[in-house]
C-alpha positions in Angstrom: 48.8 53.6 125.0 52.1 54.9 123.5 54.5 52.5 121.8 58.2 52.6 122.4 58.7 54.2 119.0 56.1 56.9 119.7 57.6 57.7 123.1 61.0 58.2 121.4 59.4 60.6 119.0 57.7 62.6 121.7 60.8 62.8 123.7 62.7 64.2 120.7 60.0 66.6 120.0 60.0 67.9 123.5 63.8 68.2 123.6 63.8 70.2 120.5 60.9 72.6 121.2 61.6 74.0 124.6 59.2 76.9 124.2 60.7 78.2 120.9 57.9 78.7 118.4 58.1 77.2 114.9 57.8 79.5 111.9 54.7 79.3 109.7 54.7 76.2 107.5 54.5 78.4 104.3 57.7 80.2 105.2 59.4 77.1 106.3 58.7 75.3 103.0 59.8 78.5 101.2 63.2 78.2 102.9 63.4 74.5 102.0 62.8 75.4 98.3 65.4 78.1 98.4 68.0 75.8 100.0 67.0 73.0 97.6 67.7 75.4 94.6 71.1 76.2 96.1 71.7 72.4 96.4 70.8 72.1 92.7 73.5 74.7 91.9 75.9 72.7 94.0 75.3 69.4 92.2 75.2 71.0 88.7 78.7 72.5 89.4 79.8 69.2 91.0 78.6 66.8 88.4 78.9 68.7 85.1 82.3 67.2 84.7 80.8 63.7 84.1 79.3 64.8 80.7 82.6 66.3 79.6 84.9 63.4 80.3 86.0 62.6 76.7 86.7 66.2 75.4 88.6 67.0 78.6 90.6 63.8 78.4 91.5 64.6 74.8 92.5 68.3 75.4 94.4 67.6 78.6 95.7 64.1 77.6 94.3 62.4 80.7 93.5 58.7 81.5 90.1 57.6 82.9 91.8 57.3 86.4 93.2 60.8 86.3 89.9 62.4 85.3 88.1 60.4 87.9 90.4 62.1 90.5 89.2 65.5 89.2 85.6 64.4 89.5 85.9 62.7 92.9 89.0 62.7 95.0 90.3 66.3 94.6 86.8 67.7 95.3 86.0 65.2 98.1 89.2 65.7 100.0 88.8 69.4 100.5 85.0 69.2 100.8 85.2 66.7 103.7 88.2 68.2 105.6 86.9 71.8 105.5 83.4 70.6 106.3 84.2 70.0 110.0 85.6 73.4 111.0 82.9 75.1 108.9 80.2 73.1 110.6 81.4 74.2 114.0 80.9 77.8 112.8 77.4 76.7 111.6 76.5 75.5 115.1 77.0 79.0 116.6 77.2 81.7 113.8 74.8 82.9 111.1 74.1 79.9 108.8 72.5 81.8 106.0 75.5 84.1 105.6 77.8 81.1 105.6 75.8 79.5 102.8 75.7 82.7 100.8 79.5 83.1 100.9 79.9 79.4 100.0 77.6 79.7 97.0 79.6 82.6 95.7 83.0 80.8 96.2 82.1 77.5 94.6 80.4 79.2 91.6 83.5 81.3 91.0 85.8 78.3 91.2 83.5 76.4 88.8 84.0 79.2 86.3 87.8 79.0 86.8 87.6 75.3 85.8 86.9 76.6 82.4 90.3 78.2 82.3 92.3 75.1 83.2 94.9 73.9 80.7 96.7 71.4 82.9 95.7 68.6 85.3 97.1 70.3 88.5 95.4 73.7 87.7 92.1 71.8 87.2 92.6 69.9 90.4 93.2 73.2 92.3 90.0 74.7 91.0 88.0 71.6 91.9 89.4 71.8 95.4 88.1 75.4 95.6 84.6 74.1 94.5 84.8 71.6 97.3 85.7 74.2 100.0 82.8 76.4 98.9 80.3 73.5 98.8 81.4 72.4 102.3 79.4 75.3 103.7 76.0 74.2 102.5 74.6 70.9 103.8 75.7 71.1 107.5 74.2 74.6 107.7 71.1 73.6 105.7 70.4 70.5 107.7 70.7 72.6 110.9 68.4 75.4 109.6 65.7 72.9 108.5 65.8 71.0 111.8 65.2 74.3 113.6 62.1 75.0 111.4 60.3 71.7 111.3 58.8 69.4 114.0 60.5 66.0 114.2 57.6 64.2 112.7 57.9 66.4 109.5 61.7 66.4 109.4 62.4 63.5 107.1 60.2 64.8 104.2 61.6 68.3 104.6 65.2 67.2 104.5 64.4 64.8 101.7 62.9 67.6 99.6 66.0 69.7 100.2 68.1 66.6 99.3 66.1 66.3 96.1 68.5 69.0 94.9 71.1 66.1 94.5 69.0 64.6 91.7 67.6 67.7 90.2 71.1 69.2 90.1 72.8 66.1 88.8 70.1 65.6 86.2 70.0 69.3 85.1 73.8 69.2 84.9 73.3 66.5 82.2 70.3 68.2 80.5 71.6 71.7 80.3 75.2 70.4 79.8 73.9 68.5 76.7 72.0 71.6 75.4 75.0 73.9 76.0 77.3 71.3 74.3 75.0 71.2 71.3 75.1 75.0 71.1 78.8 75.2 71.7 79.7 72.6 69.1 77.5 74.3 66.4 79.0 77.8 67.2 81.8 79.0 64.9 83.8 80.6 67.7 83.2 80.7 71.5 84.5 83.6 73.5 84.1 84.5 77.2 84.5 88.2 78.3 87.9 88.8 79.9 89.1 85.3 78.9 88.9 85.2 75.1 88.3 82.1 72.9 87.5 78.9 74.7 86.8 75.3 73.8 83.2 74.0 74.1 83.8 72.1 77.3 85.4 75.2 78.8 82.4 77.3 77.8 80.1 74.9 79.7 81.9 75.6 83.0 81.3 79.4 82.6 77.7 78.8 81.6 76.8 76.7 84.7 78.9 78.7 87.2 77.7 82.2 86.6 74.0 81.7 87.6 75.1 80.7 91.1 76.7 84.0 91.6 73.4 85.7 90.7 71.3 83.5 93.0 73.2 84.6 96.1 70.7 87.6 96.0 67.8 85.1 96.7 69.4 84.0 100.0 69.0 87.6 101.3 65.3 86.7 101.7 66.1 83.9 104.2 66.2 84.9 107.9 68.4 83.0 110.3 65.9 80.8 112.3 65.8 80.6 116.1 67.9 77.8 117.5 66.4 75.0 119.5 69.5 74.1 121.6 68.2 76.0 124.6 68.3 75.6 128.3 65.3 73.7 129.9 65.4 76.0 132.9 65.9 79.2 130.9 64.6 78.9 127.3 66.0 82.3 126.4 69.5 80.9 126.9 71.1 79.2 123.9 73.4 76.3 124.7 76.6 76.9 122.9 78.2 74.1 120.7 80.5 71.9 122.7 84.1 71.3 121.7 84.7 68.7 119.0 86.1 66.3 121.6 82.6 66.2 123.3 81.0 65.6 119.9 83.4 62.7 119.3 82.7 61.4 122.9 78.9 61.4 122.1 79.6 59.5 118.9 81.9 57.0 120.6 79.1 56.3 123.2 76.9 55.4 120.2 79.6 54.0 118.0 77.7 51.1 116.6 74.8 53.3 115.4 77.1 55.7 113.7 79.4 53.0 112.3 76.6 51.1 110.7 74.7 54.2 109.5 77.7 56.1 108.2 79.3 53.2 106.4 76.0 51.9 105.1 75.2 55.3 103.5 78.9 55.7 102.4 78.6 52.5 100.3 75.3 53.7 98.9 77.0 56.9 97.9 79.9 54.9 96.6 77.5 53.2 94.1 75.6 56.4 93.3 78.6 58.6 92.6 80.3 55.9 90.6 77.1 55.6 88.4 76.5 59.3 88.2 80.0 59.9 86.9 80.3 56.9 84.5 76.8 56.2 83.2 77.1 59.0 80.6 80.4 57.5 79.4 78.7 54.1 79.3 75.8 55.4 77.1 78.3 57.2 74.8 80.9 54.5 74.5 78.8 51.3 74.5 75.5 52.5 73.0 76.8 55.2 70.7 74.8 58.2 71.9 76.2 61.6 71.5 77.1 63.7 74.5 74.1 66.0 73.8 71.7 63.0 73.5 73.1 61.4 76.7 72.8 64.6 78.7 69.2 65.2 77.7 67.9 61.6 78.0 69.8 60.5 81.1 69.5 63.9 82.7 65.7 63.6 82.7 65.8 60.1 84.1 67.8 61.4 87.0 65.6 64.5 87.6 62.3 62.6 87.5 63.1 59.2 89.1 65.9 60.4 91.5 63.7 63.2 92.8 60.7 60.8 93.2 62.8 58.3 95.0 64.3 60.7 97.6 61.0 62.5 98.3 59.0 59.2 98.5 61.6 57.8 100.8 61.3 60.8 103.2 57.5 60.6 103.1 57.5 56.8 103.8 59.9 57.4 106.8 57.7 60.1 108.2 54.6 57.9 107.9 56.3 55.0 109.6 57.7 57.3 112.4 54.2 58.6 113.1 53.1 55.0 113.4 55.7 54.3 116.1 58.5 52.8 114.1 61.5 54.5 115.8 64.1 53.2 113.3 62.0 54.0 110.2 64.7 56.1 108.6 67.2 53.3 108.8 64.7 50.8 107.5 63.8 52.9 104.5 67.4 53.5 103.7 68.1 49.8 103.8 65.0 49.1 101.5 66.4 51.6 98.9 69.9 50.0 99.0 68.4 46.5 98.6 66.1 47.5 95.8 69.0 49.0 93.8 70.9 45.8 93.6 69.0 43.9 90.8 68.8 47.1 88.7 72.6 47.5 89.1 72.9 44.1 87.4 70.2 44.9 84.7 71.0 48.3 83.2 74.7 47.7 82.3 73.8 44.5 80.3 71.1 46.1 78.1 71.7 45.7 74.4 70.0 48.9 73.2 70.2 52.5 74.5 66.4 52.6 74.9 66.5 49.5 77.1 69.4 50.8 79.1 67.6 54.1 79.8 64.4 52.3 80.8 66.4 50.1 83.2 68.1 53.2 84.7 64.7 54.6 85.7 64.1 52.2 88.7 67.8 52.2 89.4 67.8 56.0 89.9 64.6 55.7 92.0 66.1 53.1 94.4 69.5 54.8 94.6 67.8 58.0 95.8 65.7 56.6 98.5 68.3 56.3 101.3 70.0 59.7 101.0 67.3 62.1 102.4 66.3 59.8 105.2 69.9 59.2 106.1 70.6 62.9 106.7 67.3 63.2 108.7 68.4 60.3 110.8 71.6 62.1 111.8 69.5 65.2 112.8 67.2 62.9 114.9 70.0 61.3 117.0 72.3 64.3 117.5 71.8 66.8 120.3 70.6 70.2 118.9 73.8 72.0 119.7 75.8 69.3 117.8 73.7 69.0 114.7 75.9 70.8 112.2 79.1 69.1 113.5 77.4 65.7 113.5 76.3 66.3 109.9 79.8 67.4 108.9 81.3 64.2 110.3 78.6 62.2 108.5 79.3 64.0 105.3 83.1 63.5 105.9 82.6 59.7 105.9 80.1 59.4 103.1 81.9 61.8 100.7 85.4 60.7 101.4 84.4 57.1 100.6 81.5 57.6 98.2 82.5 60.7 96.2 86.3 60.3 96.8 86.5 56.6 95.8 83.3 55.7 94.0 84.1 57.3 90.6 87.7 56.0 90.9 86.6 52.5 91.7 84.8 52.2 88.4 87.8 53.7 86.6 90.2 51.3 88.3 88.1 48.4 87.2 88.0 49.7 83.6 91.7 50.6 83.4 93.3 47.7 85.4 90.8 44.8 85.4 88.9 44.9 82.1 91.6 47.1 80.4 89.1 48.4 77.9 87.3 51.8 78.0 84.3 50.2 76.2 83.8 47.7 79.1 82.9 50.5 81.6 79.4 48.8 81.8 81.0 45.8 83.4 82.8 48.0 85.9 79.5 49.7 86.8 77.8 46.3 87.3 80.4 44.9 89.7 80.7 48.1 91.7 77.0 48.5 91.9 76.0 45.0 93.0 78.8 44.3 95.4 78.7 47.6 97.3 74.9 47.8 97.1 74.6 44.5 99.0 77.2 45.6 101.6 75.3 48.8 102.2 71.9 47.0 102.7 73.5 44.6 105.2 75.1 47.4 107.3 71.9 49.4 107.5 69.9 46.3 108.5 72.2 45.6 111.4 72.3 49.3 112.4 68.5 49.5 113.0 68.5 48.1 116.5 71.4 50.2 117.6 69.6 53.3 116.2 66.7 52.7 118.6 69.2 52.5 121.5 70.7 55.8 120.5 67.3 57.5 120.6 66.9 56.4 124.2 70.5 57.6 125.0 69.7 61.0 123.4 66.7 61.5 125.7 68.9 60.9 128.8 71.7 63.1 127.4 69.3 66.0 126.9 68.0 65.8 130.4 71.5 66.1 131.8 72.9 68.7 129.5 70.1 71.0 128.4 69.8 72.8 131.7 
């Protein structure tokens, strides 16, 4: 006897297959690994700024709030707004080409950040990084969804999403190593640029490898799309206009509202922590930038990656057991588990204790992010996936990345009025918004199940 959850899963599997064969698992996992490495480059280039806060502040004479805009808002604004038209292209054009061009663009603009001498020039280059990175996730989610069966999708997207934590952590680790090298060097020069400061050298060092890795994307073939007619499987259903995508979302507004806002507040906490925990370890516990990068970087790589992959695995296991809303429930669990550790790590009295408390905090913070992206793929029609992903990324990045780092800086600058109390800012932002996130995801679970049923009927009417 099939359960309601299992019938939902079977319906989705049927609606996505339509006679189109899946590639071999070995090749499909190879593509996931390549895309994950690209995502690693994305987050290294995005997050490296967090380790360089104090030297950039000194050289460019910026406040915590101003530098938080460079790390969050200026990037997020262009990342989110360009993501929607780029995603429409991803729903109909060659996605691997789009990712390749995007990787080259954001790597080049990362290197340009190393030439900035004023706030507005730096902001412009960060905008360019955002536009380039907007090509990646909507296209990658769509590619992975076309290569994996629904019951394997959460773990595949979670493995890709592990690039968030591998990239963020390696930005800290390699940033710390490069800073150590740069500080010890008598003079740093970059070809065609000339002498540079250590923090400027770091941007060149992390941006250049991305340009080289564009060659690896030539080994990835554009997969066959699954948005095909039921009556004629050789016919690809073209992406609908954005008005139709918005109409579909409005018809399932409660699901998307609870899901997107729940994950947005999870991201709000995560980005705030990712940006300001290094400064907390440096200012409050007296670690050097090099020590902070190496120690905290490995915490993020190991425990963040473990959390996001285990979250995907758990969601797939529960889905196979008939739990239709498993992805929402796992996301809620991660958000809830993160709250006590958001209280704990900022109050630790030694750097060792703080780093140990950050291990479970990083694990819990990572759990929701892979399953949340997989949830969007599961509830969107196949010919709307990239656009649905872009709208989801628009919400979570505008709120999470655009405001999360600045919220911590606002608390530090205007409430506590002391840079050395950044730990208290992290505590209040992490606990309050973590609880809000868990509640939203809890209430969204029942609406998510209703949207799965809606999708089945929608596909019967439109995939003809």
